[in-house]
N, C-alpha and C positions, 0 to 999 in steps of 0.2 A: 172502126172502119167506116168510111162514108162512101155513098154512091155519088153519081155525077151531080145529083141535085144538092149534095151537101148534107143530106140526112143520113143518120146512122143506119146501116143495113141490119146490124144486130144490136137492138136496144138492150138495156138491162145492165148486168154486171160488167160486161166487157167494154161498156162505154162510160163507166163511172170514173171520173178523174183521169181520163186518157189511158186506162188500163185495158189495152187491146192486144191479145196475142198476135204475133207476127204471122202466124199460120193463116189468119183470116184474109191476109192480103192475096193469097193465091186462089181463093174461092171466087167463082163467077159472080159478078154484080153488074149493075146497069152501065157502069163505066167501062166494063170489059176487064179482062185480065190477060197478062202476057204469059201466064203459066199454061203449059200444054205438054204434049208427049215428049218433045225434046228436052224440056226442063225436067220433067219427071225422070227421064232416062239418066240425066246427069245426077239427080238426087239419088236415084237407085244405086248407081255405081259408087258414088261417094259414100253413101251410108253403108254399103257392103264392105268397102275398104276400111272405113273407120271401125266397123264392127270387128273386123279381123285384128286391127290395131288394139282395140279395147279388150279383146279376149284375154291375152296374158296379163295385161295391166290390171284388169278388174280382179282376177284371181290373186295376183301377187300382192296388191295393196291390201286385200282382205286378210290374207295369210299373215302379212306383216303386222296388221293391226290386231291380231289375235282371233280373227274370225276364220271361217271356212272358205274355200274357194267358191263354193256354191253361193254363199252370201254376197260375195263380190259381184257375181254374175246377176243375182237377183236385184242388186242395187242398180247396176248399169241398165238393166232392162226396165225396171219400174220407174226409177227416177229419171233415167235417160229419155224414156218415152213421154212422160208427163211434162218434163221441162221443155222438150221440143214442141209438144202440143200447145202449151200455154205460154211459152217464154216470150220475153221482150227482145230477144236477139234472133236473127234469122239463122245463125250458124252455130249457136252454142251446143256443145256436147257435154252432157252431165254424166257423172258416175263417181266411183271411188277415186280419191286423189291422195297424193302424198301428204298434203297439208294436214289431213285428218288422221294419218296413221298414228302419230304420237298420242294425240288426245284420246282417240278411240281405244288404243291399247291400254291407256291408264284407266279409262272408265270401265272397260271390260274386266280388267284385272281387279278393280275394287268392288264393282257392283254386279259383275256377271253380264252375260249377253242380254238377259232380261232388262237389267238396268241400262245397258247401252241402247236397247230398243226404245225405252221410255225417254232417254235423253234425246235420241234422234227425232222422236215424235214431238217432243216439246220444242226442239230447235226448229222443226218444220213449222210449227204454229207461230213461233216468234218471227220467222222469216215472212210468213203470210201477213202478220201484223205490220212488219216493217214496210212491205210492199204496198199494202192497202192504205197505210197511213201516210205514204209519201216520203218515207225516210231514205229511199234509195239514193237521193241526190247528196245526202250527207255522208254516206259510207266512204266516198272517195277522199274525204278529208283526213283519213287516218294517215299520220305522217309517214313519208317514204322511208326514213331510217328505221322506223318500227317494223314496217312490213318486210323490208330487206333483212333486218336482223333476225326476225323469227323465221323467215323463209330459209335463210342460210342455215340457221340452227336446226330446222326440221330436216334439211338435206343431210346434215351430219348425223342426226339421230337415225334417219332411215338407213344410211350406210352402215351404221354400227349394228343395226338390227339384222342386216343381211350377212354379216360375217360368219355366223354360226352355220347357216345352210350353204353358203358359198364354199366354205372350207370343209363342210361335212362333219363338223365337230359333234361329238356324242355328249350333249349336255341335256340332262333330263329336265332341269328347271333353271333357266337362266334368269338372273336378277334384272329387274327393269331399269334401275338407275344407270345413267351413262357411265360413270366411273366404275361401278361394280360390274356392269356388263362387260367392259373391256378387261377387267380383272379376271372374269370367268373365261373370256376368250384365251387369255394368256395361260391360265391355270390348266385348261383342258386342251391346250395345243397339241399334246402328245396323242390325242384321239383323231388327229387330222386324217381325212379320207382323201387320198391323192386322186382317186377316180372322180369324186365330186368336184375337187378343185380343178382338174383338167377339163371336165365338162362345163363347169361354170366359166372358166377362163376362155374356153372355145366359144361359148355363147356370147360372152362379152366382146371378144375380138371380132366375131362375125357381125355383130350389131354395129360396131364402130366402122367396119369396112363398108357395110351396106349404107350406113348413114352418110359416109364420105363419097362413095362412088355412085350410089343409086338412091338418092334421097326420097324418091317417090315410092319406093318399095317399103312396105311395113316391116322395118328391120326386126322389131321385137318378135312379131309373129313368125317370121321366117326363121330366125335364130332359135326360138323355142321349139318350133317344129323339127328343125334339124337335130337339135339335142335330144328330143323325144325319140325320133327315129333311131338315132345312134344308140340310145339307152335300150330301146326295145330289141333291136337287131343283135346287139352284143350281150343281151341279157344281163345288164349291169346291176339291176336291183338284186338278182340272185347271186351273181359272182362277186360283186364288190360292195354289197350292203348299201347300195345307193338309194337314198330316200326319194320317193315320188309322192304325188298327190294321193295315189291309191294306198300306199303303205302307211301314210300318216293320217289321212282323213277318210279312207275307205271309199274314195271316188266321189263322183258328183251325181246327185239324183237326176234321173232322166225325165223328170216332170216338173212343172212349175208349182210353187207352193200355194196353199190355200190361204187367202187373206184372213188375218185375225189380229185383233188389238193385243198388244203386249199386256201382261198382268200389271196392274198399277195399284199403288196405295200411297197415301199421303207421305209417310216417312221416306219412301223411295223417291217420290217426286221431289221432295225437299232436298234429299241428298244429292240428286243428279242435276238439280236446277242450275248451279253455277257452271257445270260442264256443258249443259244444254245451251247456256248463253254464249259460252266460248265457241261451241260448234256453230251456232247461228251467226256469230260475228265473223268467224273465219269463212264460213260459206258465203256470206254476203260480200266480203272483201275479194275472195278469190273468184267468185262468179262474175262480179262487175269488172274485175281486172281482166278476166278472160274475154268478156264482152267488149271491153275497150280495145284489147288487142285485135279482136275480130273486126271491129270498126276500122282500125288503122290499116288492116290488110285489104279491106273491101271498099272503104268509103261509105259504109252503111252507118246508121246511127241507132243504137239500141234504146229501148225504154227501160230505164233502171228499175223503176217501181214494179213494172210488170215482170221483169226478170226475177226480182226478189220474191214476188208472190208465187211465181212458177217454181222457184227453188224450194220454197216452203211446201207447196203441194207435193213436189217430187220427194221430199224427205219424209213427209207423212206417208205417202204410198210405199216408200222403201221400208219404213218401219213396220207397216202393216203386212208387207209381204216377206218379212224376215231378213231384210237387207240391213246395211250399215249406212251412216250418214254419207251424203253425196253433195257435190258442188260442181260448178262449171270447170271443165278440165282444159287448161290452156293448150297443151300439146295436142289433144284429140280434136279440139276446136280448130286449131291451125291445120291439122291433117285433113279435116273435113273441107276447109276452104280450098286447100291445095289440090284436093281430089275433085274439085269442080262443083261442089254443092251450090245450089241457088236458093234454097228455101229450108224451113224447118222439117220438111219431109225427110231430108237426109238423116237428121237425128233420129227420127222415128224408125227409119229403115235400119239404122245402126242397132237400135234396141231389139228390133225383130230378128236381126241376124244373130244376135246373142241368144235370143229365145229359141231359134231354130237349132243352134248348136246344142243347147241343153236337151231338147226334145229328140234329136237324132244322132248326136255325136258325143254325148256325155261319157260313154265308156272310154273313148280315146283320151280324155283328159286325165284319166287315172294314171297313165304312163308318163305324164310330164314330170321331169326331175325337178325337185325343189331348188337344186343348185342353179339351174337355168333361169328359174323365176327370180332367184336372188340376184343373178347377173343383170336381169332387166331392171330391177329396182336400184342397183348400184349406178346404172346409167341415169336413171330418173333422179337419184339423189344428187348426182353431179350437176345435172341440168338445173335442179331446184336451187342448189347452193350458189350457183353463178359466182364462183370465187373471184373471177376477174372484176365483176361489178362491185363486189364486196370490198376488195382491196382498193379499187379506184375511189370509192366513196370515202374510205378512211383517209386516203391521201389528199383528196381535193375538197372535201367538205369542211365547214367550220368545225372547230374542236367540239362545240356543243352537240352538233349533229353526230359526229363520230362517237361521242360519249353515249348518246342514245342508241346508236347502232350497236356498239360493242356490248352495252349493258343488256339490251334485248337479246342479243345472240348468246351471251354467256348464261343468262337466266333461262333461256329456252333449253339449252343443253344440260345445265346442271340442276335446275329445279323443275319447273313445268311451264307449259305454254301459256296457261291462263295467267299465271303470276307475271311471266315475262311481258305479255302484251299489256297488262294493267300498268306495270311499272314503266314500260316504254312510253305509253300514251301519257301518263302523268308527268314524266320527265319532259316530254315534248311540249306539253301544255305550259309547264312552268318556264321553259326556255322561250316559248312563244310570247308569254307575258313579259319576260325580261326584254325581249327584242322590241315589243310594243312600247315599253317604257323608254327604251333607247331612242326610238323614232319620234316619240312624243316629247314635247318640251314646253316650258313656260319661260318666255324671254321678254326683256324690256324692249320697247320700240321707240323710246324718246329721241335718240340721236338720229335715227333714220327719218323720223317725222320732222325734226328741226331742219334737217338738210332740205327736205322736200318743201317745207314752208318757205325757207329762205329763197328758194328758186321759184317760188310761186306755183308749185305743183299741187298744193292743197289749199282749197278755199282761196282767200284773198292774200294769204301770207301776211296777216296782220301782225303788228308789233305785240299786241296783247297775247296772241297765241304763242309767239316765240318766247316772250318773257315768262309766261306761265310754265312753259316747258323747261326753260333754262333754270328757273329758281325752284323747280321741283314742286310747284303748287299743283301741277298736273302730271300724272304718270300714265304711261301706256304700256300694257302688258299684252302679249300675244300668245295664244295657245296654238300649238301646231301638233297635228296628229290626233288620234282618238282621245277623247276626254274621259278617261276611266280612272281607276284607283291610283295608277302611277302618277298621273298629272294632278289628281286630287290632293295627294300628299304635298306636292310642290306648292299648290295654291294655298294650302293651309299655312305653310311656312312663310308666305310672301310678306304679309304685314308684320309678322313677328320679327323679321330680319331687317326691317328698315329703321334707321335711326329717327327720322322725322316723317310721320305719315303725311301723304299729300292731301290737299283739300278736295281733289277730284281724281278719279281713276277711270280710264277707259280699258275695257277688256275686249280685245279683238279675238273673234272665234271663227274667222273665215276659213282657217286651215284645220278646223276640228269637225270632221264629217259626222261623228256620232258621239253621244254621251250616254253613259250607263247610270245605274241608280247610285253608285258610289260617287260619281262625278256630280250628279244632281245634288246629293246630300252635301258634298264639299262646297258647291256653289252657294247653297242655302246658308251654310255656315259662314262663307266668305261675305255674303250680303250682311249677315248679322255683325260680323267684325267691322265692316265698313260703317255701319250705323253707329256702332259703339265708338268708333274713332271720328265720327262726324265727317265721313268721306262720301262724296257724291259719286255713285257708281253708274257708269254707262256701258252698255254692251253693243258692240258693232259687228256687222258682217256675219251674224249668226246664221247657220245653215238650217235646212228644213227639219231634219230629224231632231237636232238639239232643241230647236224652238218648240216643236210639238211636245217633246218630253218635258221641258220646263213649264210649258203651258198646262199639261196634265198635273204636274206637281204643284201648280198654283204659284210658281215663282214669278212668272210674267206679270200676273195680277199684283203680287206682293211688291215687286220692285217698281211696277208701273210700266204700261206699254210705251209711254213716252220716253223711256230710258233705253229703248232698243232702236238701233239705227241700221240702215242697209249698208252705209259706207262709213269709214273712219272719218272722212271729211265732215259729214253731218254730225257725228258724235263729238268731234273736236270743237266745232263751232258752238254746239249746245253747251258743252262743258265750260268753255271760256266765257260764254254769255252768262252762265250762272255765277261764275267767279267774279265777273265784272259787276254783276248786280248784287254782289255781297253774299251770295249763297254759301252756306257752310255745311 
């Protein structure tokens, strides 16, 4: 943040590398500030509304991930407040999200809640490092088919996890794998609780009606409240064995937790480290995607690195206060904007609203039916899956992108999210390299130059130049596209495939913007081949990056600076001059 004189108002950490929380913009400074009571009133109302929206979602996501409803609230409070306090987006709302449900469930099942806390803490530290080291700008390059594939897969997995509570099935221990889970659903279908199904269906229908007719009303909060009142007034837990938060979890504590570090040891850290990396990567992707959506809705521009650092700090705080991993929540961020938020204060108010609920209204949460929370997550799973977009991508995308999309989706559902993302990214990288080879080429340019010479468009159009080209004493090759290993292989084969090597060769590189180490090595080998065949090599139109790279590799000095020309005209005249002088 800078004052009117251009000097930073807050020196130190917040000014290193442009890492400045957006909250600083509302503080008074010499240049003045537009923030005042009217803006604060808008933030207060928006934060309160988003807090109500986040209340059932935070509990539902935590329950679905294998945690307690209280952990979901602790996450939304701790991570939500810190991310708004330090974040690089003015409108971001952080908390538990659907993207984490599957990975969190797996970590908790394998390593317990203690292992999950360690994984969340490590993920937070990784995110801090990403933000402070400036990696935020690279996260957006995760291929779209990969993010769509695992997002749709997560949506399906979340839906499958809600069937048990939505139908009220009596399953003591449901198996975590997708196929086995559905086998359990079918096997225990005779334990169907019609009351739970009716209440869940009613919650679902009411949510859809409110979203359609009154989109500004927090549909999830209203529907869950109505279901809770119906359950309480009709005494459904006693009469119909309807499960509630109170019957399964014993309610929600009416006080905030005392901060403490989770117990850690090296074997546990090593065991959860891959999961921590997956959590950090997903948190980065979803948070920055949410920030981009917010920018599109408001015309604002977020600071990606500051946002990642804030997400890291938020996850560290969440782990210390007994919460689960958190990230930017697209739906809650959009609700925050639509509710009139103007600054990060709204996100902080959202967290304080949830804290007030725990302190003063925790007993009321005990009566919330689990079937109604399952209905909320069924709607969330549908929103996440975005079936229309998924099908459209399959129909309209190239076959290679569709393959990446379907592979990521299937692996997410049948194996695990970490493996799916890894395979999807690797496939996308190989497909990208194949496309780069397709757009890069090595081609002959003799016929084109002969035509231009004949019409006097190059040099003086001398007979010697025409004759040299026509009798193949002089060859011209042109590299188009990035000069990397794909073109390198073509270059290696060039002299091997010609029946009679030319006496001189011009290599045009005007359409090669970059060269990598493989391309450099190939060019060094090509120079050696030319010398072995006594071919004079000239390089024309080389761009800045390739020239610097070849200079550092010593190739410019080895070949000779006088063999590099700015235009093909100059290279052609120099080559013919050497041929006329008897150079070999």
